[in-house]
C-alpha atoms as a printed R data frame, in Angstrom:
    type eleno elety resid chain resno       x      y       z
1   ATOM     1    CA   MET     A     1   0.000  0.000   0.000
2   ATOM     2    CA   GLY     A     2   1.368  3.408  -0.979
3   ATOM     3    CA   GLU     A     3   2.126  6.284   1.320
4   ATOM     4    CA   VAL     A     4  -0.599  8.904   1.730
5   ATOM     5    CA   ARG     A     5   0.967 12.305   1.085
6   ATOM     6    CA   SER     A     6  -2.184 14.131   0.029
7   ATOM     7    CA   PHE     A     7  -5.936 13.704   0.246
8   ATOM     8    CA   ARG     A     8  -5.718 12.801  -3.454
9   ATOM     9    CA   ASP     A     9  -3.900  9.600  -2.458
10  ATOM    10    CA   LEU     A    10  -6.897  8.425  -0.422
11  ATOM    11    CA   ILE     A    11  -8.966  5.706  -2.109
12  ATOM    12    CA   ALA     A    12 -12.087  7.197  -0.469
13  ATOM    13    CA   TRP     A    13 -11.406 10.579  -2.070
14  ATOM    14    CA   GLN     A    14 -10.611  9.025  -5.467
15  ATOM    15    CA   LYS     A    15 -13.870  7.059  -5.450
16  ATOM    16    CA   ALA     A    16 -15.852 10.110  -4.298
17  ATOM    17    CA   PHE     A    17 -14.271 12.236  -7.024
18  ATOM    18    CA   GLN     A    18 -15.102  9.677  -9.733
19  ATOM    19    CA   THR     A    19 -18.639  9.395  -8.376
20  ATOM    20    CA   GLY     A    20 -18.987 13.173  -8.551
21  ATOM    21    CA   LEU     A    21 -17.889 13.189 -12.180
22  ATOM    22    CA   ALA     A    22 -20.393 10.429 -12.961
23  ATOM    23    CA   VAL     A    23 -23.177 12.436 -11.299
24  ATOM    24    CA   TYR     A    24 -22.375 15.434 -13.488
25  ATOM    25    CA   THR     A    25 -22.633 13.216 -16.559
26  ATOM    26    CA   LEU     A    26 -25.882 11.653 -15.332
27  ATOM    27    CA   SER     A    27 -27.461 15.026 -14.586
28  ATOM    28    CA   LYS     A    28 -26.593 16.570 -17.971
29  ATOM    29    CA   SER     A    29 -29.815 15.165 -19.377
30  ATOM    30    CA   PHE     A    30 -32.059 16.524 -16.611
31  ATOM    31    CA   PRO     A    31 -34.714 18.987 -17.818
32  ATOM    32    CA   GLU     A    32 -33.762 22.660 -18.033
33  ATOM    33    CA   ILE     A    33 -36.535 23.488 -15.547
34  ATOM    34    CA   GLU     A    34 -34.545 21.536 -12.916
35  ATOM    35    CA   ARG     A    35 -31.339 23.534 -13.465
36  ATOM    36    CA   PHE     A    36 -31.770 25.356 -10.141
37  ATOM    37    CA   GLY     A    37 -33.609 22.474  -8.475
38  ATOM    38    CA   LEU     A    38 -32.631 18.833  -8.490
39  ATOM    39    CA   THR     A    39 -29.757 19.277 -10.963
40  ATOM    40    CA   SER     A    40 -28.076 21.842  -8.753
41  ATOM    41    CA   GLN     A    41 -28.767 19.912  -5.552
42  ATOM    42    CA   ILE     A    42 -27.533 16.548  -6.822
43  ATOM    43    CA   ARG     A    43 -24.338 18.136  -8.104
44  ATOM    44    CA   ARG     A    44 -23.714 19.953  -4.822
45  ATOM    45    CA   SER     A    45 -24.182 16.720  -2.895
46  ATOM    46    CA   ALA     A    46 -21.789 14.872  -5.194
47  ATOM    47    CA   VAL     A    47 -19.113 17.560  -4.885
48  ATOM    48    CA   SER     A    48 -19.634 17.702  -1.118
49  ATOM    49    CA   VAL     A    49 -18.570 14.092  -0.603
50  ATOM    50    CA   ALA     A    50 -15.072 14.495  -2.059
51  ATOM    51    CA   SER     A    51 -14.756 18.030  -0.669
52  ATOM    52    CA   ASN     A    52 -15.475 16.960   2.899
53  ATOM    53    CA   ILE     A    53 -12.999 14.088   2.676
54  ATOM    54    CA   ALA     A    54 -10.352 16.560   1.520
55  ATOM    55    CA   GLU     A    55 -11.234 19.179   4.121
56  ATOM    56    CA   GLY     A    56 -11.200 16.645   6.942
57  ATOM    57    CA   TYR     A    57  -7.814 15.383   5.839
58  ATOM    58    CA   GLY     A    58  -6.495 18.928   5.903
59  ATOM    59    CA   ARG     A    59  -7.663 19.573   9.463
60  ATOM    60    CA   GLN     A    60  -4.716 17.591  10.871
61  ATOM    61    CA   SER     A    61  -6.791 16.362  13.802
62  ATOM    62    CA   THR     A    62  -8.153 12.826  13.855
63  ATOM    63    CA   THR     A    63 -11.310 13.924  15.669
64  ATOM    64    CA   GLU     A    64 -12.001 16.645  13.086
65  ATOM    65    CA   TYR     A    65 -11.089 14.298  10.248
66  ATOM    66    CA   ILE     A    66 -13.632 11.731  11.438
67  ATOM    67    CA   ARG     A    67 -16.255 14.457  11.822
68  ATOM    68    CA   PHE     A    68 -15.768 15.578   8.207
69  ATOM    69    CA   LEU     A    69 -15.809 11.980   6.979
70  ATOM    70    CA   ARG     A    70 -19.180 11.556   8.690
71  ATOM    71    CA   VAL     A    71 -20.423 14.718   6.951
72  ATOM    72    CA   ALA     A    72 -19.199 13.224   3.668
73  ATOM    73    CA   ARG     A    73 -21.154 10.048   4.456
74  ATOM    74    CA   GLY     A    74 -24.269 12.129   5.082
75  ATOM    75    CA   SER     A    75 -23.806 13.844   1.717
76  ATOM    76    CA   LEU     A    76 -23.428 10.419   0.123
77  ATOM    77    CA   TYR     A    77 -26.797  9.324   1.541
78  ATOM    78    CA   GLU     A    78 -28.305 12.588   0.341
79  ATOM    79    CA   LEU     A    79 -26.854 11.930  -3.118
80  ATOM    80    CA   GLU     A    80 -28.305  8.410  -3.200
81  ATOM    81    CA   THR     A    81 -31.735  9.789  -2.353
82  ATOM    82    CA   GLN     A    82 -31.504 12.424  -5.086
83  ATOM    83    CA   ILE     A    83 -30.492  9.835  -7.680
84  ATOM    84    CA   LEU     A    84 -33.535  7.778  -6.705
85  ATOM    85    CA   PHE     A    85 -35.713 10.878  -7.130
86  ATOM    86    CA   SER     A    86 -34.214 11.487 -10.575
87  ATOM    87    CA   VAL     A    87 -35.147  7.965 -11.681
88  ATOM    88    CA   GLU     A    88 -38.684  8.136 -10.288
89  ATOM    89    CA   LEU     A    89 -39.221 11.523 -11.950
90  ATOM    90    CA   GLY     A    90 -38.005 10.145 -15.283
91  ATOM    91    CA   TYR     A    91 -34.969 12.430 -15.455
92  ATOM    92    CA   ALA     A    92 -32.407  9.607 -15.499
93  ATOM    93    CA   GLU     A    93 -32.484  6.214 -17.142
94  ATOM    94    CA   ARG     A    94 -32.543  3.400 -14.626
95  ATOM    95    CA   SER     A    95 -29.469  1.653 -16.067
96  ATOM    96    CA   ALA     A    96 -27.364  4.828 -15.936
97  ATOM    97    CA   ALA     A    97 -28.593  5.621 -12.441
98  ATOM    98    CA   ASP     A    98 -27.910  2.056 -11.268
99  ATOM    99    CA   ALA     A    99 -24.294  2.361 -12.427
100 ATOM   100    CA   VAL     A   100 -23.887  5.577 -10.440
101 ATOM   101    CA   LEU     A   101 -25.678  4.057  -7.437
102 ATOM   102    CA   GLU     A   102 -23.139  1.211  -7.464
103 ATOM   103    CA   MET     A   103 -20.365  3.825  -7.378
104 ATOM   104    CA   VAL     A   104 -22.146  5.500  -4.456
105 ATOM   105    CA   ALA     A   105 -22.365  2.168  -2.621
106 ATOM   106    CA   GLU     A   106 -18.682  1.411  -3.196
107 ATOM   107    CA   CYS     A   107 -17.741  4.894  -2.049
108 ATOM   108    CA   GLY     A   108 -19.826  4.328   1.082
109 ATOM   109    CA   ARG     A   109 -18.075  1.050   1.846
110 ATOM   110    CA   VAL     A   110 -14.611  2.588   1.490
111 ATOM   111    CA   LEU     A   111 -15.630  5.613   3.521
112 ATOM   112    CA   ALA     A   112 -17.023  3.406   6.305
113 ATOM   113    CA   GLY     A   113 -13.770  1.459   6.372
114 ATOM   114    CA   LEU     A   114 -11.731  4.649   6.637
115 ATOM   115    CA   ILE     A   115 -13.898  5.916   9.483
116 ATOM   116    CA   ARG     A   116 -13.595  2.596  11.336
117 ATOM   117    CA   SER     A   117  -9.839  2.592  10.853
118 ATOM   118    CA   LEU     A   118  -9.453  6.114  12.235
119 ATOM   119    CA   GLU     A   119 -11.827  5.433  15.138
120 ATOM   120    CA   SER     A   120  -9.812  2.388  16.168
121 ATOM   121    CA   LYS     A   121  -6.641  4.501  16.322
122 ATOM   122    CA   ASN     A   122  -8.278  7.405  18.153
């Protein structure tokens, strides 16, 4: 396993970043009327996951780091909910949304593992 020199080296951040990019692609087809509604909200949630992982890493305190990772996890759950809304409203195709939801799930598993690891050392 490689040395972590930056938040960008964290698998959790890498997965969150890729998930965020996938959400932007998924939401490109949302209706124009949703530009300031669900489109904006789903994108903010997606960006929030990776951003909170990075911010927590930069706090240089394990307690703060864990707190920000938990915020990231909350944003991930929010994102999952918004993707489900987009499918039910007919804004996203189920197959495309399912692929992104699998990325969300994987990101959640890695994030949970990172939190557990830090909690055990704290």
